C-alpha positions as CSV (number, residue, x, y, z in Angstrom):
1,X,-1.8,-5.2,25.6
2,X,-5.2,-4.1,24.8
3,X,-6.9,-6.5,22.7
4,X,-10.0,-6.1,20.1
5,X,-11.9,-9.3,19.2
6,X,-14.8,-8.7,16.5
7,X,-16.9,-11.8,16.1
8,X,-19.8,-12.6,13.6
9,X,-23.1,-13.0,15.7
10,X,-23.7,-16.0,13.7
11,X,-19.9,-17.3,13.2
12,X,-19.7,-20.9,13.0
13,X,-16.1,-20.8,14.2
14,X,-16.3,-18.8,17.2
15,X,-19.2,-19.4,19.4
16,X,-20.3,-17.6,22.5
17,X,-18.6,-20.3,24.7
18,X,-15.1,-19.6,22.6
19,X,-15.6,-16.2,23.0
20,X,-16.1,-16.1,26.8
21,X,-13.4,-18.5,27.4
22,X,-11.2,-16.1,25.4
23,X,-12.2,-13.3,27.2
24,X,-11.5,-15.1,30.9
25,X,-7.9,-15.9,29.6
26,X,-7.2,-12.3,28.3
27,X,-8.2,-9.7,30.7
28,X,-7.7,-6.6,28.6
29,X,-9.6,-8.0,26.0
30,X,-12.6,-5.7,24.5
31,X,-15.2,-7.8,22.1
32,X,-17.8,-6.7,19.7
33,X,-20.0,-8.5,18.5
34,X,-21.9,-7.9,15.1
35,X,-25.0,-9.3,14.7
36,X,-25.8,-10.7,11.0
37,X,-22.0,-11.4,10.3
38,X,-20.7,-14.6,9.9
39,X,-16.8,-15.4,10.9
40,X,-15.4,-13.5,8.2
41,X,-17.1,-10.0,9.9
42,X,-14.9,-7.5,7.8
43,X,-16.4,-9.0,4.5
44,X,-19.8,-9.6,5.8
45,X,-20.2,-6.1,7.5
46,X,-17.4,-3.9,6.4
47,X,-19.1,-0.8,7.9
48,X,-19.4,-2.4,11.4
49,X,-16.3,-4.0,11.4
50,X,-14.0,-0.6,10.6
51,X,-16.8,1.1,12.9
52,X,-15.4,-1.3,16.1
53,X,-12.0,-1.2,15.1
54,X,-12.0,2.4,15.0
55,X,-14.0,3.2,18.0
56,X,-11.4,0.8,20.1
57,X,-8.6,2.5,18.2
58,X,-9.6,6.2,19.3
59,X,-10.0,4.6,23.3
60,X,-6.7,3.3,23.4
61,X,-4.8,5.5,21.2
62,X,-6.8,8.8,21.5
63,X,-3.9,11.1,21.0
64,X,-2.5,9.1,18.0
65,X,-5.6,9.1,16.1
66,X,-6.5,13.2,17.0
67,X,-2.7,14.4,16.3
68,X,-2.4,12.1,12.7
69,X,-6.0,13.1,11.3
70,X,-5.1,16.5,12.5
71,X,-1.8,17.0,10.7
72,X,-3.1,15.7,7.3
73,X,-4.1,18.5,4.8
74,X,-4.7,18.5,1.0
75,X,-3.1,15.7,-0.8
76,X,-0.9,14.8,2.3
77,X,-2.5,11.8,3.5
78,X,-1.3,9.2,5.6
79,X,-2.2,5.6,5.0
């Protein structure tokens, strides 16, 4: 199963060592480190977090992302 971990570069909870151990255990994992963010990456750097998640989803599910956005029109939005 595709897995993404977004780690804050200055997290005091998830160290680089812990991240490396997790990546050795879960071979299909993709990781992104957001420098300047702590453990709560989405709160510390929402733009970087969202960008990382969207890039991951577009890579893993390209047809779903493309068709979902192309089917939206006017006030009809899937959220």
